[in-house]
C-alpha positions in Angstrom: -7.4 -1.5 -10.0 -3.7 -1.1 -10.0 -2.8 2.3 -11.5 0.6 3.7 -12.2 0.0 7.1 -10.6 -0.2 5.5 -7.2 1.7 2.2 -8.0 -1.1 0.9 -5.9 0.8 1.0 -2.8 0.2 -2.8 -2.8 -3.3 -3.7 -3.6 -5.6 -1.3 -1.8 -4.6 -2.8 1.5 -1.9 -0.3 1.9 -4.5 2.2 2.5 -6.0 2.4 6.0 -9.7 2.5 5.2 -10.4 2.9 8.9 -8.1 5.9 9.5 -10.7 8.7 9.0 -11.8 10.5 12.1 -14.3 8.8 14.4 -15.9 11.2 16.9 -17.8 9.7 19.8 -21.5 10.4 19.9 -22.8 11.8 23.2 -26.2 10.3 22.3 -25.0 6.8 21.6 -27.7 4.6 22.9 -26.2 1.2 23.5 -23.3 -0.5 25.3 -22.5 -4.2 25.8 -23.5 -6.9 23.3 -26.0 -5.5 20.8 -29.1 -7.5 19.9 -30.0 -8.7 16.4 -32.7 -6.2 15.8 -30.5 -3.2 16.6 -27.8 -4.6 14.3 -30.3 -5.2 11.5 -31.7 -1.7 11.8 -28.2 -0.2 11.7 -26.9 -2.2 8.7 -30.1 -2.0 6.7 -29.9 1.8 6.8 -26.1 2.0 6.5 -25.9 -0.4 3.5 -28.7 1.3 1.7 -26.9 4.6 1.9 -23.4 3.3 1.4 -23.9 1.0 -1.5 -25.9 3.6 -3.5 -23.4 6.4 -2.8 -20.4 4.3 -3.7 -22.0 2.6 -6.7 -21.3 -0.8 -5.1 -23.3 -3.8 -6.2 -23.5 -5.5 -2.9 -22.0 -6.3 0.5 -22.0 -8.9 3.2 -21.6 -8.5 7.0 -21.3 -10.6 10.1 -21.1 -9.5 13.8 -20.1 -11.8 16.7 -20.2 -11.4 20.4 -20.4 -13.5 23.5 -19.0 -16.5 21.6 -21.7 -16.6 18.9 -22.8 -15.0 15.7 -25.1 -12.1 16.6 -26.0 -11.0 13.0 -25.2 -11.9 9.4 -26.7 -10.7 6.3 -26.1 -10.1 2.6 -27.1 -6.9 0.7 -27.4 -6.3 -3.0 -25.8 -8.5 -5.6 -22.8 -10.8 -5.5 -23.1 -11.3 -9.3 -24.6 -8.5 -11.3 -24.8 -10.4 -14.6 -26.7 -13.3 -13.1 -28.6 -11.3 -10.6 -27.3 -13.5 -7.7 -27.9 -11.9 -4.3 -25.3 -11.8 -1.6 -25.7 -14.7 1.0 -23.6 -14.6 4.2 -23.5 -18.4 4.3 -22.5 -19.1 0.7 -21.3 -16.0 -1.1 -17.5 -16.1 -1.0 -15.6 -12.8 -1.1 -11.9 -12.4 -1.6 -10.7 -11.1 1.7 -7.3 -10.0 0.3 -4.9 -8.8 3.1 -7.1 -10.1 5.9 -5.5 -13.3 4.7 -2.5 -12.1 6.6 -4.3 -12.8 9.9 -4.5 -16.4 9.0 -0.8 -16.4 8.1 0.1 -14.8 11.4 -2.1 -17.3 13.2 -0.2 -20.1 11.4 3.1 -18.5 12.5 1.9 -18.5 16.1 0.7 -22.1 15.9 4.3 -23.0 14.9 5.7 -20.9 17.7 3.4 -22.7 20.1 4.8 -26.0 18.8 8.4 -24.8 19.3 9.2 -25.0 15.6 9.5 -21.2 15.2 11.1 -18.5 17.3 9.8 -15.0 16.8 13.2 -13.5 17.8 15.3 -15.7 15.5 16.9 -14.6 12.2 14.5 -15.7 9.5 17.4 -17.0 7.5 17.5 -19.9 10.1 14.4 -21.2 8.3 15.4 -20.5 4.7 17.5 -22.1 2.1 16.4 -21.2 -1.4 15.5 -17.7 -0.2 18.2 -15.8 1.7 17.9 -12.3 3.2 21.1 -10.2 2.6 22.9 -8.8 5.6 22.4 -5.2 4.7 22.3 -4.1 8.3 24.0 -5.6 11.4 20.7 -6.7 13.0 19.0 -9.5 11.1 15.3 -9.6 10.2 13.1 -11.7 12.6 9.7 -13.2 12.3 8.6 -10.6 14.8 9.8 -7.9 12.4 7.7 -9.5 9.6 4.6 -9.6 11.8 5.1 -5.9 12.9 5.9 -4.8 9.3 9.2 -3.4 10.6 11.6 -5.5 8.5 12.7 -2.4 6.6 11.8 -3.7 3.2 11.0 -1.3 0.4 7.6 -1.7 -1.2 7.0 -3.4 -4.5 3.8 -3.7 -6.5 4.9 -4.4 -10.1 4.0 -8.0 -11.1 2.4 -9.1 -7.9 -0.6 -10.5 -9.8 -1.0 -13.2 -12.5 -3.7 -13.8 -15.1 -3.8 -17.6 -14.7 -2.6 -20.4 -12.4 0.0 -21.3 -15.0 1.5 -17.8 -14.7 2.0 -18.2 -10.9 5.6 -19.4 -10.1 6.4 -21.5 -7.1 6.3 -19.2 -4.0 10.0 -19.9 -3.3 11.0 -18.9 -6.8 9.0 -15.7 -6.7 10.3 -14.7 -3.3 13.9 -15.3 -4.3 13.5 -13.5 -7.7 11.6 -10.5 -6.4 13.2 -9.7 -3.1 12.7 -6.0 -2.2 15.7 -4.0 -1.1 16.3 -3.5 2.6 16.1 0.3 2.9 16.1 0.9 6.7 17.2 -1.0 9.8 14.7 -3.6 11.1 12.6 -2.6 14.1 12.9 1.1 13.5 9.4 2.0 12.1 6.6 0.2 10.4 6.2 0.0 6.6 3.5 -2.4 5.5 5.0 -5.3 3.5 3.1 -7.8 1.4 6.5 -9.5 0.7 7.1 -9.9 4.5 3.8 -11.6 5.0 4.4 -14.0 2.1 7.8 -14.8 3.4 6.3 -15.7 6.8 3.8 -17.9 5.1 6.6 -19.6 3.2 8.5 -20.2 6.4 5.4 -21.9 7.9 5.3 -24.2 4.8 8.9 -25.0 5.2 8.7 -26.0 8.9 5.4 -27.8 8.6 6.1 -29.6 5.3 2.8 -28.5 3.8 2.0 -26.0 1.0 0.4 -22.8 2.4 -3.2 -23.4 1.2 -3.2 -27.0 2.6 -1.7 -25.9 5.9 -4.4 -23.2 6.3 -7.1 -25.7 5.3 -6.0 -28.4 7.8 -5.0 -26.2 10.8 -7.3 -23.2 10.6 -10.3 -23.6 8.3 -11.3 -27.2 9.1 -11.0 -26.8 12.9 -13.1 -23.7 12.7 -15.8 -25.3 10.5 -15.0 -22.8 7.8 -16.3 -25.1 5.1 -17.1 -22.5 2.6 -13.6 -20.9 2.5 -10.3 -21.7 0.9 -6.8 -20.3 0.5 -6.4 -22.0 -2.9 -6.3 -20.2 -6.2 -8.3 -20.8 -8.3 -11.1 -21.5 -5.9 -11.8 -25.3 -5.9 -14.5 -26.5 -8.3 -17.1 -27.4 -5.6 -16.9 -23.8 -4.3 -16.3 -21.9 -7.5 -20.0 -21.2 -8.4 -20.4 -19.3 -5.1 -17.5 -16.9 -5.6 -18.8 -13.4 -5.6 -17.8 -11.1 -8.4 -16.3 -7.6 -8.0 -16.8 -4.5 -10.1 -15.7 -1.1 -11.0 -18.4 1.5 -11.9 -17.7 3.5 -15.1 -19.9 5.4 -17.4 -23.0 4.6 -15.5 -22.5 0.8 -15.7 -20.7 -1.9 -13.7 -17.6 -3.5 -15.2 -16.6 -6.9 -13.8 -13.1 -7.2 -12.6 -11.2 -10.4 -13.6 -10.0 -13.0 -11.1 -6.4 -12.1 -10.3 -4.0 -14.7 -9.0 -1.8 -13.6 -6.2 1.9 -14.4 -6.7 2.4 -13.8 -2.9 -0.4 -16.1 -1.8 0.1 -15.9 2.0 -0.5 -12.2 1.8 -4.0 -12.3 0.3 -5.2 -15.5 -1.4 -8.2 -16.5 0.9 -11.8 -16.5 -0.3 -14.4 -16.8 2.5 -18.0 -16.3 3.5 -19.1 -13.8 6.1 -20.5 -16.7 8.2 -17.1 -18.5 8.1 -15.3 -15.3 9.0 -17.5 -15.1 12.1 -16.0 -18.4 13.2 -12.5 -17.0 12.8 -13.5 -13.9 14.8 -15.1 -16.0 17.6 -11.9 -18.1 17.9 -9.7 -15.0 18.4 -12.1 -13.4 20.8 -12.3 -16.7 22.8 -8.4 -16.7 22.9 -8.0 -19.5 20.3 -11.2 -21.6 21.1 -14.1 -22.2 18.8 -16.6 -24.6 20.3 -14.7 -27.6 21.5 -11.8 -27.0 19.1 -8.7 -24.8 19.4 -6.5 -23.2 16.8 -4.2 -21.7 19.5 -3.8 -22.4 23.2 -4.8 -19.5 25.5 -1.3 -18.2 26.4 -0.3 -18.1 22.7 -3.5 -16.4 21.7 -3.1 -13.8 24.4 0.4 -13.2 23.3 -0.7 -12.7 19.7 -3.2 -10.1 20.7 -0.7 -8.2 22.8 0.9 -5.1 21.3 4.3 -6.0 19.8 5.3 -2.7 18.2 4.5 1.0 18.2 6.9 3.7 17.0 5.6 5.7 20.0 3.7 4.0 22.8 1.1 6.8 22.6 -0.1 6.0 19.1 -1.5 2.8 17.6 0.8 0.1 16.4 0.7 -3.7 15.7 -0.2 -6.7 17.8 1.7 -9.7 16.2 0.2 -8.9 12.7 -3.1 -7.3 13.8 -3.3 -3.6 13.2 -4.2 -1.6 16.2 -6.8 1.2 16.1 -8.3 3.2 18.9 -11.9 3.9 18.1 -14.1 5.8 20.6 -11.6 4.9 23.3 -11.8 1.1 22.5 -8.7 -0.8 21.6 -9.4 -2.5 18.3 -7.2 -5.2 16.7 -8.1 -5.4 13.0 -7.1 -5.8 9.4 -8.5 -4.5 6.1 -7.9 -5.7 2.6 -8.6 -4.8 -1.0 -8.1 -7.0 -4.1 -9.7 -6.7 -7.6 -12.7 -4.7 -6.6 -13.4 -6.2 -3.1 -13.0 -4.0 -0.1 -13.1 -5.8 3.3 -12.5 -5.2 7.0 -12.3 -7.3 10.1 -12.4 -5.7 13.5 -12.1 -7.3 17.0 -12.9 -5.3 20.1 -11.6 -7.5 23.0 -12.9 -5.2 25.8 -16.4 -5.5 24.4 -16.1 -9.1 23.2 -17.4 -7.9 19.8 -16.2 -8.6 16.3 -17.3 -7.2 12.9 -16.6 -8.4 9.4 -17.8 -6.6 6.3 -17.0 -6.9 2.7 -18.2 -5.0 -0.4 -17.7 -6.0 -4.0 -17.0 -2.6 -5.6 -14.2 -0.1 -5.6 -16.5 2.5 -4.0 -16.6 0.3 -0.9 -13.6 2.1 0.6 -15.7 5.3 0.7 -18.6 3.5 2.3 -16.4 2.2 5.1 -15.3 5.8 5.9 -18.8 6.5 7.2 -20.0 3.1 8.2 -17.3 2.0 10.7 -17.3 5.2 12.8 -21.1 5.2 12.8 -21.1 1.5 14.0 -18.8 2.5 16.9 -20.9 5.6 17.7 -24.0 3.5 17.8 -22.8 0.4 19.7 -19.5 1.3 21.3 -19.5 5.0 22.3 -16.7 6.4 24.4 -13.7 8.8 24.3 -10.0 8.2 24.0 -7.9 8.9 27.1 -5.2 11.5 27.1 -1.8 9.7 27.4 0.9 10.7 29.8 4.7 10.9 29.4 6.6 10.9 26.2 9.8 12.6 25.0 9.9 16.0 23.5 10.9 16.0 19.9 11.3 19.1 17.8 9.3 18.9 14.6 11.4 18.7 11.4 9.6 20.7 8.8 9.7 19.7 5.2 8.4 16.9 3.0 7.6 13.4 4.1 7.0 10.2 2.1 5.2 7.1 3.2 7.6 4.6 4.7 5.9 2.1 2.5 7.6 3.2 -0.7 9.9 1.9 -3.4 13.6 2.7 -3.8 15.1 0.4 -6.4 12.4 0.3 -9.2 10.4 2.7 -11.3 7.8 2.7 -8.6 10.1 5.1 -6.7 8.5 8.0 -8.4 5.3 7.4 -6.3 7.2 8.8 -3.3 7.6 12.0 -5.3 4.0 12.3 -6.4 2.7 11.3 -2.9 5.0 13.4 -0.8 3.3 15.6 1.8 4.6 18.7 3.6 4.8 19.2 7.3 4.7 22.8 8.5 4.7 24.4 12.0 2.3 27.3 12.6 1.7 28.7 16.0 2.8 25.6 17.8 0.5 23.4 15.7 1.4 21.1 12.8 -0.1 21.2 9.3 0.1 17.8 7.8 -1.8 15.6 5.4 -4.5 18.3 4.9 -5.2 18.5 8.7 -4.2 20.7 11.6 -2.7 18.9 14.6 -2.6 20.4 18.1 -0.1 19.5 20.8 -1.4 16.8 23.2 1.9 16.0 24.9 5.6 16.1 24.3 6.1 15.2 20.7 2.4 14.1 20.4 -0.3 15.8 18.5 -4.1 15.4 18.1 -5.9 15.8 14.8 -8.2 18.9 15.2 -11.8 17.7 14.7 -10.9 14.0 14.9 -9.4 11.3 17.1 -6.3 10.4 15.1 -2.9 11.1 16.7 0.5 11.8 15.5 3.9 11.3 17.1 7.3 12.7 16.1 9.9 10.0 16.1 13.7 9.9 15.6 15.0 6.6 14.4 18.1 4.9 15.6 19.6 5.7 12.1 18.9 9.4 12.7 16.0 9.6 10.3 13.0 11.8 11.2 9.6 10.1 11.1 6.0 11.0 11.7 4.1 8.0 13.2 0.3 8.2 13.0 -2.4 5.9 14.2 -2.3 4.6 10.7 0.8 4.7 8.4 4.2 6.2 9.1 6.1 8.8 7.1 9.8 9.6 6.6 11.4 12.9 6.1 13.1 13.3 2.7 16.1 15.2 1.6 15.6 18.5 -0.3 16.5 16.9 -3.6 13.6 14.4 -3.2 11.0 17.1 -2.7 8.3 17.9 -5.3 9.1 21.6 -5.6 12.8 20.9 -6.4 11.9 18.3 -9.0 9.2 20.3 -10.6 11.6 23.2 -11.0 14.2 20.8 -12.6 11.6 19.5 -15.1 10.3 22.9 -15.9 13.8 24.3 -16.4 14.5 21.5 -18.8 11.3 22.0 -20.6 11.9 25.7 -21.1 15.5 25.2 -22.3 14.4 22.3 -24.5 11.7 24.4 -26.1 14.2 27.1 -27.0 16.2 24.4 -28.8 13.3 22.7 -30.6 11.6 26.0 -31.6 14.6 28.3 -31.8 17.0 26.3 -33.9 14.8 26.2 -37.0 14.2 29.9 -36.7 18.0 30.5 -36.3 18.6 28.3 -39.4 16.2 30.4 -41.5 17.9 33.6 -40.3 21.3 32.2 -41.2 20.1 31.3 -44.7 18.6 34.7 -45.2 21.8 36.4 -44.2 23.9 33.8 -46.0 25.9 33.2 -42.8 27.8 29.9 -43.0 27.9 27.5 -40.1 30.6 24.9 -39.8 29.1 21.4 -40.4 30.5 20.0 -37.1 28.8 22.8 -35.1 25.6 22.3 -36.9 25.8 18.5 -36.1 26.2 19.3 -32.4 23.2 21.6 -32.5 21.0 19.1 -34.3 22.0 16.3 -31.9 21.2 18.5 -28.9 17.9 19.5 -30.5 16.9 15.9 -31.1 17.7 15.1 -27.5 15.6 18.0 -26.3 12.7 16.9 -28.5 12.9 13.3 -27.3 13.0 14.6 -23.7 10.0 16.8 -24.2 8.1 13.8 -25.7 9.1 11.7 -22.7 8.0 14.3 -20.1 4.6 14.8 -21.8 3.9 11.1 -22.2 5.1 10.1 -18.8 2.9 12.8 -17.2 -0.1 11.2 -19.1 0.9 7.8 -17.7 1.1 9.1 -14.2 -2.4 10.6 -14.4 -3.9 7.7 -16.3 -5.0 4.2 -15.7 -1.9 2.2 -16.6 -2.0 -1.1 -14.8 1.2 -2.6 -13.4 -0.5 -5.5 -11.7 0.9 -8.1 -14.2 4.2 -6.3 -14.7 5.3 -3.2 -16.5 3.1 -2.8 -19.6 4.7 -2.8 -23.0 3.8 0.8 -23.7 5.5 1.9 -20.5 8.6 -0.2 -21.4 8.8 1.5 -24.8 8.3 4.9 -23.1 11.2 4.3 -20.8 13.5 3.8 -23.7 13.2 7.5 -24.5 15.5 8.6 -21.6 18.1 6.2 -22.9 17.8 7.8 -26.3 18.1 11.2 -24.6 21.2 10.1 -22.9 22.8 8.8 -26.1 22.0 12.0 -28.0 23.1 14.2 -25.2 26.5 12.5 -24.9 26.9 12.7 -28.7 25.8 16.4 -28.6 28.3 17.2 -25.8 31.2 15.5 -27.7 30.4 17.3 -30.9 29.9 20.6 -29.2 33.3 20.3 -27.5 34.9 19.5 -30.9 33.2 22.4 -32.7 33.6 24.9 -29.8 36.2 27.2 -31.5 33.9 27.6 -34.6 30.8 29.0 -32.8 29.8 32.5 -31.8 29.4 33.6 -28.1 25.6 33.6 -28.2 25.4 30.2 -29.8 27.8 28.8 -27.3 25.8 30.2 -24.4 22.6 28.8 -25.7 24.1 25.4 -26.4 25.5 25.2 -22.9 22.1 26.2 -21.4 20.3 23.5 -23.5 22.8 20.9 -22.6 22.5 21.8 -18.9 18.8 21.3 -19.1 19.3 17.9 -20.7 21.7 16.9 -17.9 19.2 18.0 -15.4 16.5 15.8 -17.0 18.9 12.9 -17.1 19.6 13.4 -13.4 15.9 13.3 -12.7 15.4 10.1 -14.7 18.4 8.5 -13.1 17.4 9.5 -9.6 13.8 8.2 -10.0 14.8 5.0 -11.8 13.4 6.0 -15.2 16.4 5.3 -17.4 15.0 2.0 -18.6 17.4 -0.5 -16.9 15.3 -0.7 -13.7 12.5 -2.6 -15.5 
């Protein structure tokens, strides 16, 4: 579910559900291609524990190796209301951002045909949509695949309630272009927009709509007959679509079907058995049976690393995310949409692939234990210690995810999600973990296998690049402590106005001390501004900690709430003007108090302006 407090860093997929530590088990019993019985024993036990613990109705899994499906099985219910069990051959799950692997495969097909150049400016292939020349170097298709285009993140309005609410892809891309906030190629920042733009480019050069292209050039050649990139799911398949759920108050609550305005980033619905065919094709370097979706050189190129902020940490391989698990290089992708949580992992050195999907929001927690346990059981090993690297001095302070917003009200997520980096005894304290030095500018997570590298971008920005997401150092005025102090100072000064002015009025009446009307007007205007500001701070805090969905756009209640800062601005300006006019008629203490209250209001207005909360960023 999209919630305002996280702005959904784009549909669950922004989260790396496979990032938690995975420690190799010295007692791991198997290597090579596992047999069906061992896989069944593992998943029967893991699903029983994971589904119950996460309150997930059901799941489906498929494992491939040696060019064939080794295991596929459904667990629990695909449809709670109708008691329909999960079936790996027929139950379709919404694979969300794993769709991007189909989009990147489509891009590579067009590269293979000579219609696309990974190093060319994407504007070469665009007309209705044009990328502005914010930086000297243009954005390339390679940047889109590596999530290094430098786009800010946007989540508001990425979903639609019905097909009629979904605009043509070109219109949506042109009308909702995120700002370019860093030079391309500098650091990764996961971008749904970038993937959708790549899918649109494939449509442009192929002459086919995205869903038809995927059907004709990927799904059909791979005999994925129970899968589709179309929304809604075509009528012949609709009855087999699994439902997804949230668990609240001891009961399952069905999530509605959500249309994706950026279809190439997440529109595909597929069965686990069909996803097995896709995994086999990639493990076989583009071949499935006697059919090919990529020739061998192109497939090998696609699986090759194409970007890493530091070569000693995991990066991207032409759209695949890299992960090192138990010393094995894994190319993978995860995805979440509605309540579905899914992951696809390919282990080229073991010729093994895994797809698993769960239809509840608790599925992400289940993955945390299941994926590492799978590798401990079937792919034990240890990660090698890298050599080389440049020494980079840690920059202490607060860091935000590079995947963050700058130009919309979503910017405030960077404030609420900022994390501090500290240096203690040569070790780093970051993201709730301690990281020990492993090499120049490289650190190892204590008690885990994740790694962290310190990176200085060409623009001079300081980054922390992990095996998962990357983080960017922020200026002091963007840090949580500074902004908390600003809001608290406003609140204290505002309370003195809201509570103190009535008391002062009573005292003046009792002493029969006259106050010039113009000064009284200035005090009243300032008091009203303070009251409106306090109401905004309280209500906005409730919004940030509540379940306000922004999936379909900014809700009406939030739009109304964001009018309050504009009211505060108007009342503050009027209060300042009136105060200046009445200044000679006031006493010293009254003047001091008025200046303090107005200073608090100006501080609040700076906060609202800086974090795009003044209403005009809707």
